[in-house]
TIVO-2410 file (N, C-alpha, C; in nm, 3 decimals):
# residues 164
REC num residu      c1      c2      c3 atome chaine
REC   1      M   9.647  12.071   6.827     N      A
REC   1      M   9.633  12.080   6.984    CA      A
REC   1      M   9.680  12.242   7.014     C      A
REC   2      P   9.598  12.302   7.107     N      A
REC   2      P   9.615  12.425   7.143    CA      A
REC   2      P   9.743  12.420   7.287     C      A
REC   3      E   9.812  12.529   7.264     N      A
REC   3      E   9.915  12.582   7.353    CA      A
REC   3      E   9.851  12.527   7.516     C      A
REC   4      R   9.971  12.502   7.598     N      A
REC   4      R   9.905  12.524   7.753    CA      A
REC   4      R   9.985  12.586   7.806     C      A
REC   5      N   9.965  12.720   7.830     N      A
REC   5      N  10.006  12.796   7.923    CA      A
REC   5      N   9.931  12.849   7.999     C      A
REC   6      V   9.836  12.761   8.065     N      A
REC   6      V   9.746  12.791   8.196    CA      A
REC   6      V   9.805  12.745   8.323     C      A
REC   7      Q   9.816  12.833   8.412     N      A
REC   7      Q   9.866  12.804   8.536    CA      A
REC   7      Q   9.748  12.831   8.653     C      A
REC   8      I   9.797  12.720   8.762     N      A
REC   8      I   9.696  12.782   8.880    CA      A
REC   8      I   9.758  12.857   8.962     C      A
REC   9      T   9.647  12.973   8.974     N      A
REC   9      T   9.708  13.123   9.042    CA      A
REC   9      T   9.651  13.071   9.198     C      A
REC  10      D   9.537  13.018   9.212     N      A
REC  10      D   9.503  13.008   9.337    CA      A
REC  10      D   9.414  12.848   9.385     C      A
REC  11      I   9.417  12.824   9.510     N      A
REC  11      I   9.346  12.725   9.528    CA      A
REC  11      I   9.263  12.733   9.688     C      A
REC  12      K   9.138  12.699   9.676     N      A
REC  12      K   9.058  12.729   9.779    CA      A
REC  12      K   9.005  12.591   9.813     C      A
REC  13      T   8.984  12.558   9.946     N      A
REC  13      T   8.918  12.445   9.982    CA      A
REC  13      T   8.834  12.477  10.098     C      A
REC  14      E   8.703  12.415  10.073     N      A
REC  14      E   8.574  12.380  10.173    CA      A
REC  14      E   8.574  12.283  10.238     C      A
REC  15      Q   8.544  12.202  10.348     N      A
REC  15      Q   8.529  12.081  10.372    CA      A
REC  15      Q   8.379  12.097  10.488     C      A
REC  16      Q   8.318  11.971  10.473     N      A
REC  16      Q   8.198  11.961  10.554    CA      A
REC  16      Q   8.167  11.784  10.559     C      A
REC  17      Q   8.155  11.778  10.709     N      A
REC  17      Q   8.098  11.662  10.722    CA      A
REC  17      Q   7.975  11.625  10.695     C      A
REC  18      E   7.980  11.490  10.651     N      A
REC  18      E   7.822  11.456  10.608    CA      A
REC  18      E   7.800  11.306  10.642     C      A
REC  19      G   7.775  11.283  10.803     N      A
REC  19      G   7.774  11.150  10.861    CA      A
REC  19      G   7.944  11.083  10.874     C      A
REC  20      E   7.936  10.990  10.800     N      A
REC  20      E   8.047  10.924  10.815    CA      A
REC  20      E   8.165  10.970  10.708     C      A
REC  21      F   8.114  11.030  10.673     N      A
REC  21      F   8.217  11.121  10.540    CA      A
REC  21      F   8.246  11.260  10.554     C      A
REC  22      I   8.337  11.314  10.489     N      A
REC  22      I   8.372  11.446  10.470    CA      A
REC  22      I   8.370  11.487  10.338     C      A
REC  23      T   8.317  11.616  10.315     N      A
REC  23      T   8.318  11.630  10.143    CA      A
REC  23      T   8.443  11.738  10.137     C      A
REC  24      A   8.499  11.778  10.046     N      A
REC  24      A   8.568  11.870  10.037    CA      A
REC  24      A   8.569  11.951   9.905     C      A
REC  25      K   8.592  12.070   9.910     N      A
REC  25      K   8.540  12.104   9.778    CA      A
REC  25      K   8.663  12.173   9.735     C      A
REC  26      I   8.727  12.162   9.624     N      A
REC  26      I   8.869  12.227   9.590    CA      A
REC  26      I   8.833  12.315   9.465     C      A
REC  27      Q   8.841  12.456   9.497     N      A
REC  27      Q   8.837  12.543   9.386    CA      A
REC  27      Q   8.967  12.608   9.343     C      A
REC  28      L   8.984  12.583   9.169     N      A
REC  28      L   9.108  12.594   9.087    CA      A
REC  28      L   9.067  12.702   9.053     C      A
REC  29      T   9.165  12.843   9.076     N      A
REC  29      T   9.161  12.942   9.004    CA      A
REC  29      T   9.294  12.933   8.909     C      A
REC  30      L   9.242  12.928   8.785     N      A
REC  30      L   9.334  12.925   8.635    CA      A
REC  30      L   9.348  13.006   8.550     C      A
REC  31      R   9.484  13.077   8.526     N      A
REC  31      R   9.495  13.183   8.415    CA      A
REC  31      R   9.589  13.128   8.333     C      A
REC  32      N   9.527  13.206   8.182     N      A
REC  32      N   9.635  13.184   8.067    CA      A
REC  32      N   9.738  13.293   8.086     C      A
REC  33      R   9.878  13.238   8.082     N      A
REC  33      R   9.975  13.312   8.101    CA      A
REC  33      R  10.037  13.319   7.943     C      A
REC  34      G  10.001  13.280   7.858     N      A
REC  34      G  10.056  13.285   7.743    CA      A
REC  34      G   9.973  13.390   7.663     C      A
REC  35      G  10.020  13.420   7.559     N      A
REC  35      G   9.971  13.483   7.428    CA      A
REC  35      G   9.856  13.467   7.341     C      A
REC  36      R   9.832  13.341   7.333     N      A
REC  36      R   9.722  13.259   7.255    CA      A
REC  36      R   9.635  13.187   7.332     C      A
REC  37      Q   9.539  13.133   7.278     N      A
REC  37      Q   9.411  13.026   7.312    CA      A
REC  37      Q   9.523  12.919   7.383     C      A
REC  38      S   9.470  12.905   7.498     N      A
REC  38      S   9.568  12.813   7.574    CA      A
REC  38      S   9.439  12.707   7.642     C      A
REC  39      E   9.488  12.581   7.672     N      A
REC  39      E   9.430  12.452   7.740    CA      A
REC  39      E   9.524  12.447   7.871     C      A
REC  40      F   9.437  12.417   7.971     N      A
REC  40      F   9.498  12.347   8.113    CA      A
REC  40      F   9.476  12.218   8.098     C      A
REC  41      V   9.579  12.127   8.126     N      A
REC  41      V   9.598  12.002   8.135    CA      A
REC  41      V   9.690  11.967   8.262     C      A
REC  42      S   9.649  11.883   8.350     N      A
REC  42      S   9.734  11.813   8.472    CA      A
REC  42      S   9.662  11.713   8.527     C      A
REC  43      D   9.764  11.647   8.597     N      A
REC  43      D   9.722  11.563   8.651    CA      A
REC  43      D   9.735  11.591   8.790     C      A
REC  44      I   9.626  11.463   8.870     N      A
REC  44      I   9.582  11.505   8.978    CA      A
REC  44      I   9.610  11.385   9.068     C      A
REC  45      Q   9.692  11.345   9.174     N      A
REC  45      Q   9.715  11.268   9.271    CA      A
REC  45      Q   9.590  11.254   9.385     C      A
REC  46      L   9.544  11.148   9.433     N      A
REC  46      L   9.464  11.160   9.534    CA      A
REC  46      L   9.507  11.070   9.604     C      A
REC  47      G   9.519  11.124   9.743     N      A
REC  47      G   9.528  11.002   9.824    CA      A
REC  47      G   9.446  10.906   9.883     C      A
REC  48      P   9.502  10.808   9.975     N      A
REC  48      P   9.428  10.680   9.970    CA      A
REC  48      P   9.305  10.713  10.037     C      A
REC  49      G   9.182  10.637   9.992     N      A
REC  49      G   9.056  10.702  10.048    CA      A
REC  49      G   8.980  10.764  10.017     C      A
REC  50      V   9.046  10.855   9.936     N      A
REC  50      V   8.972  10.974   9.842    CA      A
REC  50      V   8.934  10.950   9.733     C      A
REC  51      M   8.778  11.009   9.689     N      A
REC  51      M   8.717  10.963   9.533    CA      A
REC  51      M   8.638  11.097   9.532     C      A
REC  52      V   8.628  11.109   9.402     N      A
REC  52      V   8.590  11.222   9.329    CA      A
REC  52      V   8.438  11.193   9.337     C      A
REC  53      S   8.313  11.276   9.386     N      A
REC  53      S   8.219  11.298   9.398    CA      A
REC  53      S   8.136  11.419   9.312     C      A
REC  54      G   8.232  11.481   9.227     N      A
REC  54      G   8.166  11.591   9.169    CA      A
REC  54      G   8.238  11.689   9.080     C      A
REC  55      Y   8.223  11.764   8.998     N      A
REC  55      Y   8.294  11.811   8.927    CA      A
REC  55      Y   8.208  11.961   8.859     C      A
REC  56      S   8.291  12.097   8.826     N      A
REC  56      S   8.230  12.171   8.802    CA      A
REC  56      S   8.310  12.280   8.735     C      A
REC  57      L   8.266  12.381   8.629     N      A
REC  57      L   8.342  12.478   8.555    CA      A
REC  57      L   8.277  12.584   8.548     C      A
REC  58      D   8.356  12.721   8.585     N      A
REC  58      D   8.286  12.817   8.561    CA      A
REC  58      D   8.276  12.846   8.418     C      A
REC  59      V   8.144  12.858   8.361     N      A
REC  59      V   8.119  12.938   8.211    CA      A
REC  59      V   8.055  13.065   8.186     C      A
REC  60      E   8.134  13.160   8.171     N      A
REC  60      E   8.109  13.274   8.160    CA      A
REC  60      E   7.989  13.327   8.281     C      A
REC  61      G   8.065  13.303   8.381     N      A
REC  61      G   8.041  13.359   8.518    CA      A
REC  61      G   7.936  13.294   8.593     C      A
REC  62      K   7.880  13.156   8.540     N      A
REC  62      K   7.806  13.084   8.587    CA      A
REC  62      K   7.872  12.944   8.630     C      A
REC  63      K   7.859  12.882   8.728     N      A
REC  63      K   7.864  12.762   8.776    CA      A
REC  63      K   7.790  12.648   8.716     C      A
REC  64      V   7.873  12.553   8.618     N      A
REC  64      V   7.821  12.467   8.548    CA      A
REC  64      V   7.873  12.302   8.612     C      A
REC  65      K   7.781  12.236   8.668     N      A
REC  65      K   7.795  12.113   8.725    CA      A
REC  65      K   7.820  11.969   8.607     C      A
REC  66      G   7.915  11.926   8.631     N      A
REC  66      G   7.962  11.794   8.537    CA      A
REC  66      G   7.855  11.736   8.552     C      A
REC  67      H   7.864  11.606   8.434     N      A
REC  67      H   7.796  11.498   8.384    CA      A
REC  67      H   7.875  11.365   8.398     C      A
REC  68      I   7.871  11.238   8.435     N      A
REC  68      I   7.897  11.149   8.446    CA      A
REC  68      I   7.884  11.064   8.308     C      A
REC  69      F   7.988  11.086   8.231     N      A
REC  69      F   7.981  10.936   8.118    CA      A
REC  69      F   8.103  10.870   8.092     C      A
REC  70      E   8.073  10.755   8.009     N      A
REC  70      E   8.157  10.666   8.000    CA      A
REC  70      E   8.267  10.742   7.929     C      A
REC  71      K   8.416  10.670   8.003     N      A
REC  71      K   8.550  10.723   7.966    CA      A
REC  71      K   8.592  10.742   7.813     C      A
REC  72      K   8.563  10.684   7.736     N      A
REC  72      K   8.573  10.675   7.567    CA      A
REC  72      K   8.492  10.793   7.505     C      A
REC  73      A   8.375  10.799   7.551     N      A
REC  73      A   8.255  10.911   7.520    CA      A
REC  73      A   8.305  10.997   7.591     C      A
REC  74      A   8.320  11.053   7.687     N      A
REC  74      A   8.368  11.180   7.755    CA      A
REC  74      A   8.501  11.225   7.668     C      A
REC  75      M   8.587  11.163   7.664     N      A
REC  75      M   8.731  11.187   7.588    CA      A
REC  75      M   8.681  11.251   7.475     C      A
REC  76      W   8.576  11.158   7.402     N      A
REC  76      W   8.557  11.197   7.231    CA      A
REC  76      W   8.451  11.360   7.225     C      A
REC  77      I   8.352  11.342   7.323     N      A
REC  77      I   8.283  11.490   7.365    CA      A
REC  77      I   8.365  11.584   7.383     C      A
REC  78      Y   8.487  11.582   7.478     N      A
REC  78      Y   8.564  11.698   7.495    CA      A
REC  78      Y   8.656  11.728   7.367     C      A
REC  79      H   8.702  11.657   7.326     N      A
REC  79      H   8.805  11.668   7.221    CA      A
REC  79      H   8.702  11.754   7.089     C      A
REC  80      M   8.614  11.704   7.063     N      A
REC  80      M   8.492  11.783   6.978    CA      A
REC  80      M   8.478  11.903   6.985     C      A
REC  81      I   8.453  11.908   7.127     N      A
REC  81      I   8.396  12.051   7.153    CA      A
REC  81      I   8.531  12.121   7.160     C      A
REC  82      R   8.668  12.083   7.182     N      A
REC  82      R   8.755  12.165   7.175    CA      A
REC  82      R   8.808  12.193   7.081     C      A
REC  83      D   8.812  12.105   6.963     N      A
REC  83      D   8.897  12.097   6.854    CA      A
REC  83      D   8.772  12.170   6.759     C      A
REC  84      V   8.637  12.136   6.751     N      A
REC  84      V   8.553  12.174   6.638    CA      A
REC  84      V   8.454  12.306   6.677     C      A
REC  85      T   8.397  12.311   6.809     N      A
REC  85      T   8.283  12.405   6.797    CA      A
REC  85      T   8.362  12.513   6.892     C      A
REC  86      R   8.487  12.482   6.980     N      A
REC  86      R   8.554  12.588   7.063    CA      A
REC  86      R   8.463  12.617   7.158     C      A
REC  87      R   8.372  12.543   7.208     N      A
REC  87      R   8.281  12.591   7.353    CA      A
REC  87      R   8.378  12.586   7.456     C      A
REC  88      D   8.290  12.576   7.582     N      A
REC  88      D   8.370  12.554   7.675    CA      A
REC  88      D   8.357  12.416   7.765     C      A
REC  89      P   8.492  12.309   7.702     N      A
REC  89      P   8.467  12.173   7.777    CA      A
REC  89      P   8.558  12.156   7.921     C      A
REC  90      G   8.526  12.084   7.988     N      A
REC  90      G   8.608  12.024   8.111    CA      A
REC  90      G   8.589  11.930   8.129     C      A
REC  91      L   8.674  11.879   8.148     N      A
REC  91      L   8.687  11.676   8.148    CA      A
REC  91      L   8.790  11.649   8.259     C      A
REC  92      L   8.730  11.577   8.313     N      A
REC  92      L   8.759  11.494   8.488    CA      A
REC  92      L   8.766  11.338   8.470     C      A
REC  93      I   8.871  11.275   8.416     N      A
REC  93      I   8.879  11.152   8.429    CA      A
REC  93      I   8.967  11.067   8.517     C      A
REC  94      Y   8.946  10.957   8.551     N      A
REC  94      Y   9.039  10.862   8.623    CA      A
REC  94      Y   9.138  10.797   8.526     C      A
REC  95      K   9.257  10.833   8.551     N      A
REC  95      K   9.365  10.718   8.505    CA      A
REC  95      K   9.378  10.623   8.544     C      A
REC  96      S   9.395  10.607   8.669     N      A
REC  96      S   9.379  10.468   8.756    CA      A
REC  96      S   9.330  10.505   8.861     C      A
REC  97      E   9.320  10.402   8.985     N      A
REC  97      E   9.266  10.430   9.102    CA      A
REC  97      E   9.231  10.540   9.204     C      A
REC  98      S   9.380  10.631   9.169     N      A
REC  98      S   9.412  10.723   9.250    CA      A
REC  98      S   9.491  10.851   9.156     C      A
REC  99      L   9.457  10.840   9.021     N      A
REC  99      L   9.549  10.964   8.943    CA      A
REC  99      L   9.432  10.980   8.842     C      A
REC 100      L   9.364  11.115   8.845     N      A
REC 100      L   9.343  11.166   8.741    CA      A
REC 100      L   9.378  11.251   8.670     C      A
REC 101      K   9.319  11.297   8.544     N      A
REC 101      K   9.357  11.415   8.461    CA      A
REC 101      K   9.262  11.504   8.447     C      A
REC 102      L   9.296  11.648   8.486     N      A
REC 102      L   9.209  11.746   8.446    CA      A
REC 102      L   9.240  11.816   8.328     C      A
REC 103      S   9.136  11.854   8.243     N      A
REC 103      S   9.170  11.916   8.150    CA      A
REC 103      S   9.066  12.042   8.138     C      A
REC 104      V   9.116  12.144   8.082     N      A
REC 104      V   9.007  12.298   8.077    CA      A
REC 104      V   9.033  12.358   7.973     C      A
REC 105      F   8.910  12.362   7.864     N      A
REC 105      F   8.957  12.501   7.732    CA      A
REC 105      F   8.838  12.575   7.712     C      A
REC 106      P   8.852  12.669   7.659     N      A
REC 106      P   8.937  12.748   7.635    CA      A
REC 106      P   8.982  12.841   7.753     C      A
REC 107      F   9.126  12.901   7.686     N      A
REC 107      F   9.164  13.025   7.807    CA      A
REC 107      F   9.208  13.133   7.717     C      A
REC 108      D   9.144  13.261   7.669     N      A
REC 108      D   9.184  13.354   7.578    CA      A
REC 108      D   9.290  13.415   7.664     C      A
REC 109      N   9.383  13.493   7.578     N      A
REC 109      N   9.490  13.566   7.630    CA      A
REC 109      N   9.504  13.625   7.789     C      A
REC 110      N   9.526  13.609   7.885     N      A
REC 110      N   9.553  13.644   8.018    CA      A
REC 110      N   9.378  13.621   8.085     C      A
REC 111      Q   9.320  13.524   8.033     N      A
REC 111      Q   9.194  13.508   8.093    CA      A
REC 111      Q   9.184  13.394   8.195     C      A
REC 112      Q   9.145  13.443   8.314     N      A
REC 112      Q   9.079  13.385   8.429    CA      A
REC 112      Q   8.975  13.265   8.440     C      A
REC 113      R   8.968  13.143   8.476     N      A
REC 113      R   8.856  13.064   8.484    CA      A
REC 113      R   8.869  13.046   8.640     C      A
REC 114      L   8.745  12.956   8.670     N      A
REC 114      L   8.765  12.895   8.803    CA      A
REC 114      L   8.689  12.760   8.766     C      A
REC 115      T   8.747  12.636   8.808     N      A
REC 115      T   8.661  12.511   8.808    CA      A
REC 115      T   8.708  12.434   8.944     C      A
REC 116      G   8.591  12.351   8.965     N      A
REC 116      G   8.581  12.297   9.114    CA      A
REC 116      G   8.570  12.134   9.113     C      A
REC 117      I   8.652  12.095   9.212     N      A
REC 117      I   8.648  11.944   9.227    CA      A
REC 117      I   8.601  11.912   9.377     C      A
REC 118      E   8.500  11.827   9.330     N      A
REC 118      E   8.447  11.745   9.493    CA      A
REC 118      E   8.481  11.634   9.534     C      A
REC 119      L   8.512  11.606   9.647     N      A
REC 119      L   8.610  11.489   9.675    CA      A
REC 119      L   8.559  11.422   9.801     C      A
REC 120      I   8.516  11.297   9.834     N      A
REC 120      I   8.499  11.221   9.941    CA      A
REC 120      I   8.546  11.156   9.994     C      A
REC 121      Y   8.578  11.154  10.137     N      A
REC 121      Y   8.647  11.061  10.222    CA      A
REC 121      Y   8.608  11.056  10.351     C      A
REC 122      P   8.635  10.924  10.417     N      A
REC 122      P   8.612  10.890  10.547    CA      A
REC 122      P   8.623  11.007  10.650     C      A
REC 123      A   8.534  11.061  10.721     N      A
REC 123      A   8.578  11.112  10.852    CA      A
REC 123      A   8.669  11.097  10.925     C      A
REC 124      G   8.712  11.177  10.999     N      A
REC 124      G   8.833  11.132  11.084    CA      A
REC 124      G   8.989  11.107  11.014     C      A
REC 125      M   8.991  11.144  10.910     N      A
REC 125      M   9.105  11.062  10.830    CA      A
REC 125      M   9.167  11.205  10.783     C      A
REC 126      K   9.306  11.219  10.770     N      A
REC 126      K   9.390  11.293  10.721    CA      A
REC 126      K   9.439  11.257  10.568     C      A
REC 127      S   9.425  11.369  10.486     N      A
REC 127      S   9.493  11.274  10.377    CA      A
REC 127      S   9.552  11.429  10.262     C      A
REC 128      S   9.570  11.386  10.147     N      A
REC 128      S   9.621  11.498  10.063    CA      A
REC 128      S   9.580  11.446   9.897     C      A
REC 129      V   9.597  11.590   9.842     N      A
REC 129      V   9.582  11.566   9.698    CA      A
REC 129      V   9.697  11.680   9.634     C      A
REC 130      R   9.770  11.635   9.518     N      A
REC 130      R   9.878  11.665   9.466    CA      A
REC 130      R   9.844  11.738   9.284     C      A
REC 131      I   9.799  11.864   9.280     N      A
REC 131      I   9.756  11.914   9.150    CA      A
REC 131      I   9.871  11.984   9.111     C      A
REC 132      S   9.920  11.951   9.013     N      A
REC 132      S  10.019  12.042   8.941    CA      A
REC 132      S  10.159  12.069   9.018     C      A
REC 133      G  10.171  11.972   9.129     N      A
REC 133      G  10.304  11.946   9.185    CA      A
REC 133      G  10.234  12.086   9.347     C      A
REC 134      R  10.145  12.111   9.311     N      A
REC 134      R  10.088  12.162   9.472    CA      A
REC 134      R  10.023  12.055   9.536     C      A
REC 135      I  10.034  12.059   9.707     N      A
REC 135      I   9.989  11.980   9.781    CA      A
REC 135      I   9.848  12.047   9.876     C      A
REC 136      V   9.758  12.022   9.858     N      A
REC 136      V   9.632  12.036   9.904    CA      A
REC 136      V   9.630  11.951  10.039     C      A
REC 137      E   9.607  12.015  10.145     N      A
REC 137      E   9.612  11.894  10.261    CA      A
REC 137      E   9.424  11.861  10.278     C      A
REC 138      I   9.369  11.803  10.318     N      A
REC 138      I   9.233  11.735  10.338    CA      A
REC 138      I   9.210  11.679  10.445     C      A
REC 139      G   9.124  11.726  10.514     N      A
REC 139      G   9.077  11.628  10.681    CA      A
REC 139      G   9.177  11.667  10.786     C      A
REC 140      E   9.158  11.569  10.897     N      A
REC 140      E   9.250  11.567  11.011    CA      A
REC 140      E   9.161  11.459  11.076     C      A
REC 141      N   9.258  11.416  11.138     N      A
REC 141      N   9.283  11.307  11.194    CA      A
REC 141      N   9.230  11.353  11.353     C      A
REC 142      T   9.115  11.314  11.399     N      A
REC 142      T   9.029  11.345  11.533    CA      A
REC 142      T   9.030  11.228  11.621     C      A
REC 143      D   9.064  11.088  11.531     N      A
REC 143      D   9.061  10.984  11.633    CA      A
REC 143      D   9.229  10.947  11.676     C      A
REC 144      Q   9.261  10.884  11.777     N      A
REC 144      Q   9.373  10.846  11.799    CA      A
REC 144      Q   9.440  10.710  11.687     C      A
REC 145      K   9.328  10.649  11.697     N      A
REC 145      K   9.337  10.537  11.571    CA      A
REC 145      K   9.311  10.613  11.453     C      A
REC 146      Q   9.382  10.555  11.338     N      A
REC 146      Q   9.353  10.565  11.206    CA      A
REC 146      Q   9.229  10.480  11.118     C      A
REC 147      K   9.135  10.537  11.059     N      A
REC 147      K   9.005  10.442  11.009    CA      A
REC 147      K   9.124  10.368  10.901     C      A
REC 148      K   9.080  10.247  10.924     N      A
REC 148      K   9.101  10.116  10.817    CA      A
REC 148      K   8.992  10.105  10.710     C      A
REC 149      I   9.029  10.148  10.588     N      A
REC 149      I   8.965  10.190  10.406    CA      A
REC 149      I   9.015  10.059  10.348     C      A
REC 150      L   8.913   9.995  10.306     N      A
REC 150      L   8.914   9.910  10.221    CA      A
REC 150      L   8.843   9.925  10.092     C      A
REC 151      L   8.953   9.951   9.959     N      A
REC 151      L   8.842   9.981   9.845    CA      A
REC 151      L   8.840   9.817   9.775     C      A
REC 152      I   8.699   9.838   9.733     N      A
REC 152      I   8.691   9.681   9.640    CA      A
REC 152      I   8.659   9.744   9.519     C      A
REC 153      K   8.721   9.697   9.413     N      A
REC 153      K   8.695   9.737   9.264    CA      A
REC 153      K   8.617   9.633   9.216     C      A
REC 154      T   8.490   9.665   9.199     N      A
REC 154      T   8.363   9.560   9.172    CA      A
REC 154      T   8.337   9.539   8.994     C      A
REC 155      G   8.394   9.631   8.915     N      A
REC 155      G   8.388   9.663   8.768    CA      A
REC 155      G   8.501   9.759   8.708     C      A
REC 156      Q   8.516   9.778   8.641     N      A
REC 156      Q   8.599   9.879   8.510    CA      A
REC 156      Q   8.586  10.000   8.584     C      A
REC 157      N   8.452  10.053   8.612     N      A
REC 157      N   8.463  10.210   8.644    CA      A
REC 157      N   8.390  10.192   8.789     C      A
REC 158      S   8.378  10.115   8.889     N      A
REC 158      S   8.294  10.118   9.024    CA      A
REC 158      S   8.400  10.072   9.145     C      A
REC 159      T   8.411  10.143   9.233     N      A
REC 159      T   8.461  10.102   9.342    CA      A
REC 159      T   8.384  10.142   9.456     C      A
REC 160      S   8.399  10.033   9.562     N      A
REC 160      S   8.292  10.032   9.678    CA      A
REC 160      S   8.408  10.055   9.777     C      A
REC 161      V   8.360  10.106   9.881     N      A
REC 161      V   8.420  10.178   9.987    CA      A
REC 161      V   8.372  10.095  10.157     C      A
REC 162      I   8.450  10.060  10.217     N      A
REC 162      I   8.420   9.955  10.352    CA      A
REC 162      I   8.519  10.015  10.465     C      A
REC 163      L   8.443  10.081  10.564     N      A
REC 163      L   8.544  10.142  10.656    CA      A
REC 163      L   8.550  10.051  10.793     C      A
REC 164      S   8.626  10.053  10.864     N      A
REC 164      S   8.636   9.959  10.970    CA      A
REC 164      S   8.705  10.034  11.065     C      A
***
């Protein structure tokens, strides 16, 4: 298992409304502070009504979009790439309805890399995301009334959203 000396050095957010929803793009700048090759691993706590809609990883200066796989297959692929081929994997998985785990590898000594998470949530809602103990505020309450959100779990890996 690689060392875990990678830290977040910067967080940038960009938000855009698309109809009834807001898309928030969170870009993390990560840097290896250790002397050896390291891996970044962090839990990410999502606020109510916030869901992942995309993921990207900077690979040799190019933004590469993530693909959606079944959880066990994705974890197997990540570990095979990390432990055998030593290429550039990133893994974002749901541990529960509001808790994610982000893993990025490899980071050479003092190397900096970018990774991005795209989130979607109802317009007019204020929420937050906690990443490695840092809180990122997203959205804003534009209505006097808070929107009501009903999340319906329709299967092991699917969730529906109903606004009222």
